[in-house]
C-alpha positions as CSV (number, residue, x, y, z in Angstrom):
1,M,3.9,6.6,12.0
2,D,3.9,9.8,9.9
3,E,1.1,9.5,7.0
4,E,4.1,8.2,4.0
5,G,4.5,4.8,7.0
6,M,7.9,6.3,7.4
7,V,9.6,5.9,11.6
8,N,12.8,7.2,12.7
9,N,14.9,4.6,14.7
10,T,14.7,7.0,17.7
11,A,11.0,7.5,17.8
12,R,11.1,3.2,17.7
13,K,12.8,3.0,20.3
14,L,10.5,5.1,22.3
15,F,7.0,2.9,20.6
16,T,4.7,1.8,23.7
17,T,3.1,-2.2,23.2
18,E,0.2,-1.1,20.8
19,Q,2.1,1.0,18.4
20,R,5.3,-1.5,18.3
21,K,2.5,-4.1,17.3
22,Q,0.8,-1.4,14.7
23,Y,4.0,-1.3,13.7
24,M,4.9,-5.0,13.8
25,K,1.3,-5.6,11.4
26,H,1.9,-2.9,8.7
27,H,5.1,-4.8,8.4
28,K,3.5,-7.5,7.3
29,V,0.8,-6.4,5.2
30,K,3.3,-5.0,2.7
31,E,5.6,-7.6,3.5
32,I,2.7,-9.4,2.0
33,L,0.9,-6.9,-0.6
34,T,4.5,-7.3,-1.9
35,N,4.8,-10.9,-2.8
36,A,2.1,-11.2,-3.9
37,I,2.6,-8.7,-6.7
38,T,4.8,-10.4,-10.0
39,H,8.4,-8.3,-10.5
40,A,7.1,-5.7,-13.1
41,E,3.9,-5.0,-10.5
42,F,5.9,-4.3,-7.9
43,L,8.6,-1.6,-9.9
44,K,5.3,0.2,-10.5
45,I,5.1,0.6,-6.8
46,V,8.4,0.9,-5.3
47,D,8.5,4.5,-4.4
48,K,5.2,3.7,-2.7
49,S,6.0,4.3,1.7
50,S,3.8,2.6,2.8
51,A,0.6,-0.4,3.1
52,K,-2.4,2.0,2.4
53,S,-0.8,4.0,-0.2
54,I,0.6,0.7,-2.2
55,W,-3.0,-1.1,-1.7
56,D,-4.3,2.8,-3.3
57,S,-2.1,1.6,-5.8
58,L,-3.4,-1.3,-6.8
59,C,-6.9,-0.9,-6.9
60,S,-6.3,1.7,-9.4
61,T,-4.6,0.4,-11.5
62,Y,-6.4,-3.0,-11.3
63,E,-10.4,-1.7,-11.3
64,G,-9.4,1.9,-12.5
65,N,-10.6,5.4,-11.6
66,K,-14.8,6.3,-11.4
67,Q,-14.4,7.8,-15.6
68,V,-11.9,4.0,-16.5
69,R,-15.5,1.9,-14.7
70,E,-17.7,3.6,-16.5
71,A,-15.9,4.2,-20.6
72,K,-15.6,-0.1,-19.3
73,A,-19.6,-0.6,-18.2
74,N,-20.5,1.6,-21.9
75,L,-17.9,-0.3,-23.6
76,L,-20.1,-3.6,-22.2
77,V,-23.9,-1.7,-23.5
């Protein structure tokens, strides 16, 4: 798999057993993440191709970046 989680069919045929397991795990994680969110959230991540990029996108949406967390903490104070 490349950085974006994409694999072409010819490369997939050449996978070793360990690579096949990793490929299947990757797609299982993607399926779990996409099934666990609402349709509105799915539309935000539909362009993501890897489970890691989906996870990072969801984390930034709900946790925010460092500046957002600091702003929330200041607001509470």
